[in-house]
C-alpha positions as CSV (number, residue, x, y, z in Angstrom):
1,M,120.9,124.6,90.0
2,T,122.3,121.1,90.4
3,K,120.4,117.9,91.3
4,S,121.8,118.0,94.8
5,E,120.7,121.6,95.2
6,L,117.2,120.7,94.1
7,I,117.1,117.8,96.6
8,E,118.3,120.2,99.4
9,R,115.7,122.8,98.5
10,I,112.8,120.2,98.4
11,A,113.9,118.8,101.7
12,T,113.9,122.3,103.3
13,M,110.7,123.5,101.7
14,C,108.8,120.2,102.5
15,S,110.4,119.6,105.9
16,I,111.5,116.1,104.9
17,S,114.9,114.4,105.1
18,K,117.3,114.8,102.3
19,T,117.1,111.0,101.7
20,R,113.4,111.2,101.2
21,A,113.7,114.3,99.0
22,E,116.3,112.4,96.9
23,L,114.0,109.5,96.4
24,V,111.2,111.9,95.2
25,V,113.5,113.6,92.8
26,N,115.0,110.4,91.4
27,E,111.5,108.9,91.0
28,V,110.3,111.9,89.1
29,F,113.3,111.9,86.8
30,D,113.1,108.1,86.3
31,A,109.4,108.3,85.4
32,M,110.1,111.1,82.9
33,T,113.0,109.2,81.4
34,Q,110.9,106.0,81.1
35,S,108.0,107.9,79.5
36,L,110.2,109.5,76.9
37,A,112.0,106.2,76.2
38,E,108.5,104.7,75.4
39,G,107.9,107.6,73.0
40,D,105.4,109.4,75.2
41,H,105.0,113.2,75.4
42,I,105.3,115.0,78.8
43,E,103.5,118.3,79.4
44,I,103.9,120.3,82.6
45,R,101.5,123.3,82.3
46,G,103.3,126.6,82.8
47,F,106.7,125.0,82.6
48,G,107.0,123.3,79.3
49,S,106.8,120.1,77.3
50,F,109.2,117.3,76.5
51,T,109.0,115.3,73.3
52,V,111.3,112.9,71.4
53,R,112.5,114.0,68.0
54,E,113.7,111.5,65.4
55,Y,116.7,112.4,63.2
56,K,117.5,110.6,60.0
57,P,120.9,109.2,59.3
58,Y,123.3,111.5,57.4
59,T,126.9,111.8,56.3
60,G,128.9,114.2,58.4
61,V,132.6,115.2,58.2
62,N,135.3,114.5,60.7
63,P,136.7,117.9,61.6
64,R,140.2,116.6,62.1
65,T,140.6,114.3,59.1
66,H,138.0,116.0,56.8
67,R,136.8,112.5,55.9
68,P,133.1,111.6,55.6
69,V,131.5,109.9,58.6
70,D,128.2,108.1,58.5
71,V,126.0,109.2,61.4
72,G,123.2,106.8,62.2
73,A,119.5,107.6,62.9
74,K,118.8,108.7,66.4
75,K,116.1,109.9,68.8
76,L,116.8,112.9,71.1
77,P,114.7,114.5,73.8
78,F,113.5,118.0,73.0
79,F,112.2,120.6,75.5
80,K,109.8,123.4,74.5
81,V,109.5,126.1,77.2
82,G,106.0,127.0,78.4
83,K,104.6,130.5,78.2
84,E,104.6,131.2,82.0
85,L,108.2,130.1,82.4
86,R,109.3,132.1,79.4
87,E,107.5,135.2,80.8
88,S,109.0,134.7,84.2
89,V,112.5,134.4,82.9
90,N,112.1,137.4,80.6
91,A,110.6,139.5,83.5
92,R,113.9,139.0,85.4
93,A,116.1,139.7,82.3
94,G,116.8,143.3,83.4
95,T,117.5,142.2,87.0
96,P,121.2,141.8,87.8
97,L,122.2,138.3,88.8
98,P,123.5,137.8,92.4
99,S,127.3,137.9,92.7
100,D,129.3,134.8,93.5
101,S,131.9,136.8,95.3
102,D,131.6,138.1,98.9
103,D,133.0,141.6,98.1
């Protein structure tokens, strides 16, 4: 699902305009991004949790030149799936996916 598909689904389900649905989706994503940037933890019960993991600097290798490359320290967002979402996805694991073709 893309962001535009999410906006369209919310607009349809909530009987609101796509413009208003887009504002809602953007606000949720902006709030989550800002929270993670500030080092906060986000937990959505039944869905999962978002945290920020810190990685130490290390020396990597350029695959083309095989020369060492210093990689700086960084922080990356990490998502841990919730139990209900995991069980829901696994329950559908044996179900065939819908076809993209109109055969």
